C-alpha positions in Angstrom: 13.6 19.9 -7.7 10.7 19.1 -10.1 12.5 16.1 -11.4 12.9 14.7 -7.9 9.2 15.4 -7.2 8.4 13.4 -10.4 10.6 10.5 -9.2 9.0 10.4 -5.8 5.5 10.5 -7.3 6.5 7.6 -9.7 7.9 5.6 -6.8 4.7 6.0 -4.8 2.4 5.1 -7.7 4.5 2.0 -8.5 5.3 0.8 -5.0 1.8 1.3 -3.5 0.3 -1.4 -5.7 3.2 -3.7 -6.5 4.1 -5.8 -3.4 7.3 -3.9 -2.7 6.4 -1.3 0.0 5.8 2.3 -1.0 6.7 3.6 2.5 10.1 1.8 2.5 10.9 3.1 -1.0 10.0 6.7 -0.2 12.2 6.5 2.9 15.1 4.8 1.1 15.1 7.1 -1.9 14.7 10.3 0.0 16.5 9.7 3.3 19.2 7.3 2.1 19.8 8.2 -1.5 18.9 11.9 -1.2 16.0 12.1 -3.8 13.9 15.0 -2.6 16.0 15.5 0.6 16.0 19.2 0.1 12.4 19.4 1.3 11.9 20.4 4.9 10.6 17.8 7.3 7.1 19.4 7.4 6.8 19.6 3.6 8.1 16.0 3.2 5.5 14.5 5.5 2.8 16.6 3.8 4.0 15.6 0.4 3.8 11.9 1.4 0.2 12.5 2.2 -0.4 14.1 -1.1 1.2 11.2 -2.9 -1.1 8.8 -1.1 -4.0 10.9 -2.2 -2.8 10.4 -5.8 -2.9 6.6 -5.4 -6.2 6.8 -3.6 -7.6 8.6 -6.7 -6.1 5.8 -8.9 -8.0 3.1 -6.8 -11.2 5.1 -6.9 -11.1 5.6 -10.6 -10.0 2.1 -11.6 -12.5 0.4 -9.3 -15.2 3.0 -9.4 -18.0 0.7 -10.7 -17.0 -2.0 -8.3 -17.2 0.3 -5.3 -20.6 1.7 -6.4 -22.1 -1.8 -6.8 -20.6 -2.9 -3.5 -21.9 0.1 -1.6 -25.3 -0.1 -3.2 -25.8 -3.8 -2.7 -24.1 -3.8 0.7 -26.8 -1.5 2.1 -29.8 -2.7 0.1 -29.3 -6.4 -0.4 -26.9 -7.1 2.5 -24.2 -9.8 2.9 -26.3 -12.4 1.0 -25.4 -10.6 -2.2 -21.9 -11.3 -3.6 -20.9 -7.7 -4.1 -22.8 -6.6 -1.0 -20.8 -9.1 1.0 -17.6 -7.7 -0.2 -18.4 -4.3 1.3 -18.9 -5.9 4.8 -15.7 -7.9 4.3 -13.8 -4.7 3.6 -15.3 -3.1 6.8 -14.3 -6.0 8.9 -10.8 -6.1 7.4 -10.3 -2.4 7.9 -10.9 -2.4 11.7 -7.6 -4.0 12.9 -5.4 -1.7 10.8 -7.4 1.4 11.8 -7.0 0.6 15.5 -3.3 -0.2 15.2 -2.7 2.9 13.1 -4.2 5.1 15.8 -2.3 3.4 18.6 1.1 2.7 17.1 1.7 5.0 14.1 3.7 7.6 16.1 5.8 4.9 17.8 6.7 3.3 14.5 7.3 6.8 13.0 9.8 7.6 15.7 11.5 4.2 16.1 11.6 2.5 12.7 11.6 5.1 9.9 15.2 5.9 10.5 16.3 2.3 11.0 17.4 1.4 7.5 18.7 -2.0 8.4 15.4 -3.0 9.9 13.5 -1.7 6.8 15.9 -3.7 4.6 15.3 -6.9 6.6 11.6 -6.3 6.4 11.8 -6.0 2.6 13.8 -9.2 2.3 11.8 -11.4 4.7 8.4 -10.3 3.4 9.5 -10.8 -0.2 10.3 -14.4 0.6 7.0 -14.9 2.6 5.0 -13.5 -0.3 6.6 -15.9 -2.8 6.3 -19.0 -0.5 2.7 -18.3 0.4 1.8 -17.8 -3.3 3.7 -20.9 -4.4 2.5 -23.4 -1.9 -1.1 -22.4 -1.0 -3.9 -23.9 -2.9 -6.0 -21.6 -5.2 -9.4 -23.0 -4.3 -11.3 -19.8 -3.3 -12.8 -16.9 -5.1 -14.9 -14.1 -3.6 -18.0 -16.3 -3.5 -16.3 -18.8 -1.1 -14.6 -16.1 1.0 -15.8 -15.7 4.6 -15.6 -13.2 7.5 -12.6 -15.1 9.1 -10.7 -14.7 5.8 -11.5 -11.0 5.8 -10.4 -10.6 9.5 -7.1 -12.4 9.0 -6.3 -10.4 5.9 -7.2 -7.2 7.9 -4.9 -8.2 10.8 -2.1 -8.9 8.4 -2.4 -5.3 7.3 -1.2 -4.2 10.7 2.3 -5.4 9.9 2.3 -3.0 6.9 2.7 -0.1 9.4 6.3 -1.1 9.5 8.1 0.2 6.4 9.3 -2.6 4.2 6.5 -5.1 4.9 4.2 -3.6 2.2 0.4 -3.2 2.6 -0.3 -4.8 -0.7 2.3 -7.5 0.0 1.0 -8.5 3.4 -2.7 -8.6 2.4 -2.0 -10.5 -0.8 0.1 -13.0 1.1 -2.6 -13.4 3.7 -5.2 -13.8 1.1 -3.2 -16.6 -0.6 -2.6 -18.2 2.8 -6.4 -18.3 3.2 -6.7 -20.0 -0.2 -7.8 -17.1 -2.4 -6.7 -17.3 -6.0 -4.1 -14.7 -7.1 -6.5 -12.3 -8.9 -9.1 -12.1 -6.1 -6.4 -11.8 -3.5 -4.9 -8.9 -5.4 -8.3 -7.3 -6.0 -9.3 -7.5 -2.3 -5.9 -6.0 -1.4 -6.7 -3.1 -3.7 -10.3 -2.7 -2.4 -9.0 -2.8 1.1 -6.4 0.0 0.5 -9.2 2.5 -0.3 -10.6 3.0 3.3 -7.2 2.7 4.9 -5.5 5.3 2.7 -8.6 7.6 2.8 -8.6 7.5 6.6 -4.9 8.3 6.7 -5.4 11.2 4.3 -8.4 12.6 6.1 -6.7 12.4 9.5 -3.6 14.1 8.3 -5.3 16.8 6.2 -7.0 18.0 9.4 -3.6 19.3 10.6 -3.3 23.0 9.9 0.4 22.6 9.2 -0.4 20.2 6.4 -2.9 22.5 4.8 -0.4 25.4 5.0 2.4 23.3 3.4 0.1 22.3 0.6 -1.1 25.9 0.0 2.5 27.3 0.0 3.8 24.6 -2.4 0.8 24.0 -4.6 2.8 23.3 -7.9 5.0 20.6 -6.2 2.0 18.9 -4.7 0.0 18.9 -7.9 2.8 17.3 -9.9 3.3 14.7 -7.2 -0.4 13.8 -7.1 -0.7 13.6 -10.9 2.4 11.4 -11.3 1.3 9.1 -8.4 -2.2 8.9 -9.9 -1.2 8.0 -13.4 1.5 5.6 -12.5 -0.8 4.0 -9.9 -3.5 3.4 -12.5 -0.9 1.8 -14.8 0.4 -0.4 -12.0 -3.0 -1.7 -11.0 -3.7 -2.7 -14.6 -0.2 -4.3 -14.9 -0.4 -6.4 -11.7 -3.9 -7.7 -12.4 -2.8 -8.9 -15.9 0.7 -10.1 -14.7 -0.5 -12.4 -12.0 -2.9 -14.3 -14.3 0.0 -16.2 -15.7 2.9 -15.4 -13.4 3.9 -15.9 -9.7 5.5 -13.4 -7.3 9.1 -14.6 -7.8 10.2 -11.4 -9.6 9.1 -9.3 -6.6 10.9 -11.5 -4.2 14.1 -11.1 -6.2 13.7 -7.4 -6.4 13.0 -7.0 -2.6 16.0 -9.1 -1.8 18.2 -7.0 -4.1 17.0 -3.6 -2.9 17.3 -4.9 0.8 20.9 -5.9 0.3 21.7 -2.6 -1.5 20.2 -0.7 1.5 22.2 -2.7 4.0 25.5 -2.2 2.1 24.9 1.5 1.6 24.0 1.9 5.3 27.0 0.1 6.6 29.4 2.0 4.3 28.0 5.4 5.3 
């Protein structure tokens, strides 16, 4: 059981930051391949929240200084300051996903999470989109040239990430590249943007008494999952930011197509 917990934590930490969809991978490995399937439904949902908390810690630690400067300058110097402006860009970009999450999360949860074919197609299609947007869009913008329309469009793209397979980091990086952001700043803004979204989801779910009960009754499992997601998340942030300096997203497209085809074949053969 603890080995399976380790695997799920590793999957969350890796797939949350690489553009391959953490929600799709958790569903595929647990519900289709049986990794961690022995968990009850209530524990599994609570465990997913704990894993997201682990990756939230990774974001907070890795970009701690960035967030402090953004918050400080955002409220003291306002949007005229480069770092202060980023805070307001993040706020603007967070609004669409927050609204969509409140309105449609339950619908998506009930209709899509068990549709493996749809998840596989989302993995394949979004993998191709990420690669094409990255390859053919000009790299002529950095944070200094970014504007509120860029932030809003990137935020709207995040709505699609509610569907497992699209990937929150994948959609936001692709949208950033479509708006002309260079790879590094598109990836950084995607990471920055994940903090309030994941924090909001964790806070909303932790208010549920059943989640608190599940955590209290299975503390060791949750601690292991959080630590593994946290450590692997830190490593993946570092890896992606270095990797994209000299490489494109082709490898992620190939991987998404491969795993999508595997899921379709396994589903049809079951």
